[in-house]
C-alpha positions in Angstrom: -10.7 175.9 100.1 -12.7 176.3 96.9 -12.7 179.9 95.6 -14.5 180.6 92.3 -14.7 184.4 92.1 -12.0 187.1 92.7 -11.0 190.6 91.7 -7.4 191.4 90.8 -5.3 194.3 89.5 -3.1 193.8 86.4 -0.6 196.3 84.8 1.5 195.9 81.8 5.1 197.1 82.0 6.0 200.6 80.9 8.2 201.0 77.9 11.8 202.0 78.4 12.8 205.6 77.7 14.6 206.6 74.5 17.7 208.8 75.0 19.4 211.7 73.4 23.0 210.8 72.6 25.5 211.8 69.9 28.5 210.0 68.4 31.7 210.8 70.2 34.5 209.5 68.0 38.1 210.7 67.7 37.9 211.6 64.0 34.3 212.5 63.8 34.1 216.0 65.4 30.5 216.6 64.5 28.9 213.1 65.1 25.3 212.6 64.4 22.5 211.4 66.8 23.1 208.0 68.3 20.3 207.7 70.9 18.8 204.2 71.1 15.1 203.3 71.5 13.7 202.0 74.8 12.6 198.3 75.1 9.0 197.3 75.2 7.3 196.7 78.5 6.1 193.2 79.4 2.5 192.0 78.9 0.4 190.3 81.6 -0.6 187.0 80.2 -3.1 184.5 81.8 -2.3 180.8 81.0 -4.4 177.8 81.7 -2.9 175.2 84.0 -5.0 172.0 84.2 -3.5 171.2 87.5 -5.3 174.1 89.2 -8.9 173.7 90.3 -9.6 176.9 92.3 -8.8 180.6 92.3 -7.7 180.4 95.9 -4.2 181.6 95.2 -5.6 184.9 94.0 -6.9 185.7 97.5 -3.4 186.1 98.7 -1.9 187.9 95.7 -4.2 190.4 94.0 -1.7 192.6 92.1 0.2 191.5 89.0 2.6 193.9 87.3 4.9 193.2 84.4 8.4 194.7 84.4 9.3 197.8 82.3 11.5 197.8 79.2 15.1 198.8 79.4 16.0 202.3 78.5 17.8 203.0 75.2 21.6 203.3 75.2 24.2 205.3 73.3 25.6 204.2 70.0 22.0 203.5 68.8 21.7 200.5 71.1 18.1 199.5 71.8 17.0 198.7 75.3 16.0 195.1 75.9 12.3 194.2 75.9 10.9 193.0 79.2 9.7 189.5 79.9 6.0 188.9 80.0 4.3 188.2 83.3 2.6 184.8 83.0 -0.1 184.1 85.5 -1.5 180.6 85.9 -5.3 180.1 86.1 -7.5 177.0 86.2 -9.4 175.8 83.2 -12.9 177.3 83.0 -11.7 180.8 84.1 -13.6 183.8 82.6 -11.9 187.2 82.7 -14.0 190.4 82.6 -13.1 194.1 82.9 -14.2 195.0 86.5 -15.5 198.5 85.4 -17.3 197.7 82.2 -18.1 194.0 82.5 -16.5 193.5 79.0 -15.5 189.9 78.4 -11.7 189.8 77.9 -11.0 186.0 77.8 -12.7 182.7 78.3 -9.9 180.2 79.1 -10.9 176.6 78.8 -8.0 174.4 77.4 -4.7 173.5 79.0 -1.9 175.8 77.8 -4.4 178.4 76.3 -3.1 182.0 76.7 -4.7 185.4 76.7 -3.0 188.8 76.9 -5.0 190.7 79.6 -3.0 194.0 79.5 -0.2 195.0 77.1 3.0 196.6 77.9 3.9 200.0 76.6 6.1 200.4 73.6 9.6 201.8 74.1 10.2 205.5 73.6 12.2 206.5 70.5 15.7 207.9 70.8 16.9 211.0 69.0 18.3 208.9 66.1 14.6 208.4 65.0 14.0 212.1 64.7 16.9 213.1 62.5 15.9 215.0 59.3 17.8 217.0 56.6 16.4 220.1 58.3 17.4 219.1 61.8 20.2 216.5 61.5 21.0 216.5 65.3 17.6 216.7 67.0 17.4 217.0 70.8 14.3 214.9 71.1 13.7 211.6 72.9 10.4 210.0 73.9 9.6 208.5 77.3 8.3 204.9 77.2 4.6 204.4 76.7 2.8 203.5 80.0 1.6 199.9 80.1 -2.1 199.2 80.2 -3.7 198.7 83.6 -7.1 197.6 84.8 -9.0 195.7 87.5 -10.4 192.4 86.3 -12.9 190.0 87.7 -12.0 186.3 87.5 -14.9 183.8 87.6 -14.4 180.1 87.6 -17.0 177.8 86.0 -16.1 174.2 86.3 -15.6 172.3 83.0 -17.7 169.2 83.0 -19.6 167.4 80.3 -22.3 166.4 82.7 -23.7 168.2 85.7 -25.7 166.5 88.5 -28.5 168.7 89.6 -31.2 168.2 92.3 -32.2 168.9 95.8 -29.8 168.3 98.7 -29.4 164.7 99.8 -31.0 163.1 96.8 -27.8 161.0 96.2 -25.8 163.0 93.7 -22.5 162.5 95.5 -23.1 158.8 96.0 -23.9 158.4 92.2 -20.6 160.2 91.3 -18.6 158.0 93.7 -19.9 154.7 92.3 -19.5 155.6 88.6 -16.1 157.3 88.8 -12.9 157.3 90.9 -14.0 160.6 92.6 -14.5 160.4 96.4 -16.7 163.3 97.3 -17.8 163.8 100.9 -21.0 161.9 101.5 -23.3 162.5 104.5 -26.9 162.2 105.6 -27.5 165.9 105.9 -28.2 168.8 103.6 -25.4 170.6 101.9 -22.8 167.9 102.5 -21.5 169.0 99.1 -20.3 172.6 99.4 -18.0 172.7 96.4 -18.1 171.1 92.9 -16.5 167.6 92.7 -15.3 166.2 89.3 -15.0 162.6 88.2 -14.1 160.9 85.0 -16.7 158.2 84.0 -15.8 155.3 81.8 -18.5 153.6 79.8 -18.2 149.9 78.9 -17.8 150.7 75.2 -14.7 152.8 75.8 -16.4 156.2 75.8 -15.8 158.6 78.7 -16.9 161.9 80.0 -16.4 164.3 83.0 -19.2 164.4 85.5 -19.6 167.1 88.1 -21.4 166.7 91.5 -22.6 170.2 92.3 -24.0 171.7 95.6 -27.7 171.0 96.0 -30.4 173.5 95.0 -33.3 174.8 97.1 -36.2 177.1 96.4 -35.0 180.6 95.7 -31.6 179.5 94.5 -31.8 181.9 91.4 -31.9 184.8 93.9 -28.8 183.4 95.8 -30.7 181.6 98.5 -28.6 178.7 100.0 -25.7 178.0 97.7 -27.8 179.2 94.8 -25.5 181.3 92.6 -22.4 179.3 93.5 -24.2 176.2 92.1 -26.0 177.8 89.1 -22.8 179.5 87.8 -21.2 176.1 87.3 -24.0 174.4 85.4 -23.6 177.0 82.6 -20.6 175.1 81.3 -22.1 171.6 81.3 -23.5 170.1 78.0 -26.0 167.7 79.6 -27.8 168.0 83.0 -28.6 164.8 84.9 -31.5 165.6 87.2 -31.3 163.3 90.2 -34.6 162.8 92.1 -35.2 161.0 95.4 -37.9 158.7 94.1 -38.5 157.2 97.5 -40.0 160.5 98.8 -37.6 160.7 101.7 -38.3 163.5 104.3 -41.9 163.7 103.0 -40.9 165.2 99.7 -42.9 164.9 96.5 -40.7 163.8 93.6 -42.8 165.6 90.9 -42.8 168.9 92.9 -39.0 168.6 93.3 -38.5 168.1 89.6 -40.7 171.1 88.7 -39.1 173.3 91.3 -35.5 172.6 90.3 -36.3 173.2 86.6 -38.0 176.5 87.5 -34.9 177.6 89.5 -32.7 176.8 86.5 -35.0 178.7 84.1 -35.3 181.8 86.4 -31.5 182.0 86.7 -30.9 181.9 82.9 -33.7 181.4 80.4 -31.6 179.4 77.9 -30.7 176.8 80.4 -34.2 175.5 80.2 -33.3 174.1 76.8 -30.2 172.3 78.0 -30.5 168.6 77.3 -31.6 166.8 80.5 -31.8 163.2 81.7 -34.0 162.4 84.7 -32.7 159.9 87.1 -35.0 158.2 89.7 -32.7 157.4 92.5 -33.1 155.3 95.7 -35.3 152.7 93.9 -34.1 150.1 96.6 -36.2 151.9 99.2 -39.9 151.1 100.1 -42.6 153.0 98.1 -40.2 154.0 95.4 -42.0 151.9 92.7 -45.3 153.5 93.5 -43.8 157.0 93.3 -42.1 156.1 90.1 -45.3 155.1 88.3 -47.1 158.2 89.5 -44.1 160.4 88.5 -44.1 158.9 84.9 -47.8 159.7 84.6 -47.2 163.3 85.7 -44.2 164.1 83.5 -45.7 162.4 80.5 -44.1 160.0 77.9 -41.8 162.6 76.4 -39.6 162.7 79.5 -37.4 159.6 79.7 -36.8 158.5 83.3 -34.0 156.1 84.3 -34.7 154.2 87.6 -31.5 153.5 89.5 -30.1 152.9 93.0 -26.7 154.4 93.5 -26.3 152.5 96.7 -26.9 149.0 95.1 -25.7 150.1 91.6 -29.0 149.0 90.1 -29.6 150.5 86.6 -26.3 152.3 86.3 -25.2 150.6 83.1 -28.3 151.7 81.1 -28.0 155.2 82.6 -24.3 155.7 81.6 -25.0 154.5 78.0 -27.9 157.0 77.8 -25.7 159.9 79.0 -22.9 159.0 76.6 -25.4 158.8 73.6 -26.9 162.1 74.5 -23.4 163.7 74.8 -22.4 162.4 71.4 -25.5 164.0 69.9 -25.0 167.3 71.7 -21.3 167.5 70.7 -22.1 166.9 67.0 -24.6 169.9 67.2 -22.0 172.1 68.9 -19.3 171.2 66.3 -21.7 172.3 63.5 -22.5 175.6 65.3 -18.7 176.3 65.9 -17.9 175.9 62.2 -20.7 178.3 61.3 -19.6 180.9 63.9 -15.9 180.7 62.6 -17.0 181.2 59.0 -19.1 184.2 60.1 -16.3 185.7 62.2 -13.8 185.3 59.3 -16.1 187.4 57.1 -16.3 190.3 59.6 -13.5 192.9 60.0 -13.5 195.7 62.5 -11.8 198.9 61.6 -10.9 201.8 64.0 -11.3 205.1 62.2 -8.8 207.9 62.5 -11.5 210.1 64.0 -11.9 207.6 66.9 -8.2 207.5 67.5 -7.7 211.3 67.4 -10.8 212.1 69.4 -10.5 214.4 72.4 -12.8 216.4 74.7 -12.3 219.7 76.4 -14.1 220.8 79.6 -13.6 223.6 82.1 -12.9 223.3 85.8 -13.1 226.8 87.2 -10.2 228.7 85.4 -8.5 225.5 84.1 -9.2 224.0 80.7 -9.0 220.2 80.9 -8.1 218.3 77.7 -8.9 214.6 77.7 -8.4 211.9 75.1 -6.5 208.6 74.8 -4.1 209.9 72.1 -3.4 213.3 73.5 -2.8 211.9 77.0 -0.5 209.2 75.7 1.5 211.9 73.8 1.8 213.9 77.0 3.2 210.9 78.9 5.7 210.0 76.2 7.0 213.6 75.8 10.3 214.3 77.6 9.9 218.0 78.5 13.5 218.3 79.5 14.4 218.9 75.8 13.3 222.0 74.0 12.8 220.2 70.7 10.5 217.7 72.4 8.3 220.6 73.7 8.1 222.1 70.2 7.1 218.8 68.7 4.4 218.3 71.3 3.0 221.7 70.7 2.9 221.2 66.9 1.2 217.8 67.3 -1.5 219.5 69.5 -2.0 222.1 66.8 -2.3 219.4 64.1 -4.9 217.5 66.1 -7.0 220.7 66.4 -6.6 221.0 70.2 -5.3 224.6 70.1 -8.1 225.7 67.8 -10.7 224.1 69.9 -9.3 225.8 73.0 -9.4 229.2 71.3 -13.0 228.6 70.3 -13.9 227.7 73.8 -12.5 231.0 75.0 -9.0 230.1 76.1 -6.6 233.1 76.0 -2.9 233.7 76.2 -1.7 232.6 79.7 -4.7 230.5 80.6 -3.9 227.2 82.3 -4.3 224.0 80.3 -4.3 220.5 82.0 -3.6 217.3 80.2 -3.4 214.2 82.4 -1.4 215.3 85.5 0.5 218.1 83.8 -0.5 221.8 83.7 1.0 224.5 81.4 0.1 227.9 80.1 -1.3 228.5 76.6 1.1 230.7 74.7 1.9 231.4 71.0 5.6 231.0 71.7 5.1 227.3 72.0 4.6 227.1 68.3 7.6 229.1 67.3 10.8 227.2 66.3 
């Protein structure tokens, strides 16, 4: 079964907790802090495996969670970092955030990896908080929660050449005679329901990957027939080979077919209209094909090269394959130049995240409760171990330094009012800020 679009949930491992511990040695009656840090949680990593051709496995497993880091230990021993969760995907997989549509990764080459969500860092043990003022702190952090999100996986087949055209024009037959691929071939529409790939060898030693894609019909850009399933896959191809039934089987007009398919491609995505294209006049072994070919050449004009072939008798295939290979060479040279230019441009750009963005928070009111929201303040809440008095004091002072307390006061919050951060609620009180 060919599956090319799925939605999955991924979560990085939580960091291990830091601990509060002290040295307990025979001749050291007042040992200092010795609590170790927690280990880092594992990342969820997608890795390309060229042996995969479909996203079918993701229909049966939709949740991927990395393991959490190990908790810290006494004697300043750090907890072990967790192993990363590696998920195999086929080449051509695009990963997007399901909520925002943001592109996370475009995975095309065997062995290529991308971190989809990161594990949380380990919480610090009390050794990290020792100061001359407080040499034996009773503070330890919880591990940072790992990132989590729903992502959309979309597979677009990786092929140099895509065969396009109406159903039953001979695309599958053409692929079967120029490569070792053995697609299903039948004398009815939509015999081809999934993309088929084949490696084509040219006499001079050049080679390329050709994809036989499901046939198009009118309205494909709106999803009619197999529309979107087909059009999604031609986005990856460098050259389109437009196969036309030049014998006019089933009463079709070759010129109208050519116009309609090009219109569907353009309506789906405007820039695909500029994709290099070779027109193939197939079924030239059938009656009336020569007459249709002459008329077709007049209608499309001299600027559109047409290659007459018969996939069934192999007539004209040699010239066609050389023409495709030549056009591919030209396209790849242009793409190489564009890639170099883009890399130079990217190297000159640097993106900085300001402290204001990092420390930003918002306050809103739900009935009698003041709700404080913000990435940094919520992370601080999750990583604070409220079982220790020193941790509570540190949390309160951090809130004050960030300006949260002042903003709450300006919004009308008074002593004893309920404040909610994340899933925790507490009362606003001045005693929180007193050592």
